[in-house]
TIVOMAR-934117 format. One line per 8 residues: number of its first residue (from 1); their letters; for each residue z, y negated, x of C-alpha. Coordinates in steps of 0.25 Angstrom, whole numbers, plus 5000, padded with zeros to 4 digits. Layout:
NUM = A = Z,Y,X; ... $
END
This chain:
1 = MVTGLYDG = 5764,5332,4942; 5773,5342,4947; 5776,5351,4937; 5789,5360,4935; 5791,5374,4928; 5802,5377,4921; 5808,5389,4916; 5815,5390,4902 $
9 = EGVLRFYG = 5828,5386,4908; 5824,5373,4913; 5822,5378,4929; 5813,5372,4937; 5805,5385,4942; 5792,5381,4948; 5785,5367,4951; 5771,5363,4955 $
17 = RDRDDCLA = 5760,5353,4956; 5756,5354,4941; 5757,5363,4928; 5746,5374,4933; 5756,5376,4947; 5767,5380,4936; 5759,5388,4927; 5754,5396,4939 $
25 = YAELFGLD = 5768,5398,4944; 5772,5402,4930; 5760,5412,4929; 5763,5418,4943; 5778,5422,4939; 5773,5426,4925; 5781,5416,4917; 5781,5416,4902 $
33 = PSRYSLFS = 5775,5401,4898; 5787,5400,4887; 5798,5401,4899; 5793,5389,4906; 5789,5374,4906; 5781,5365,4914; 5786,5350,4916; 5781,5338,4925 $
41 = LFGEPEWV = 5792,5338,4937; 5789,5322,4940; 5785,5309,4932; 5786,5309,4918; 5794,5322,4912; 5782,5330,4905; 5784,5344,4899; 5770,5349,4905 $
49 = AGDGFSAA = 5769,5364,4899; 5777,5376,4894; 5786,5378,4882; 5797,5386,4889; 5806,5375,4887; 5815,5368,4875; 5814,5353,4874; 5826,5351,4882 $
57 = APEIAGLG = 5821,5358,4895; 5815,5347,4901; 5827,5339,4902; 5834,5351,4908; 5824,5351,4918; 5827,5335,4920; 5813,5332,4916; 5817,5324,4903 $
65 = RPRSS = 5810,5327,4890; 5796,5334,4888; 5785,5323,4884; 5783,5322,4868; 5768,5325,4865 $
END
């Protein structure tokens, strides 16, 4: 699954093979976890991790709504 790291404004900053790639990028650049979110880029939209977005953010990124638990 390809995963994207989006900043708090909904801009794609990085994408990688999986969640771990994105988390490594965030750690490398010292990004605050509350300021970004991770999303699956292909397949069924899924809010993968992070809490830097409001509920509308996946729509801004063109990914639909996050999955409800």
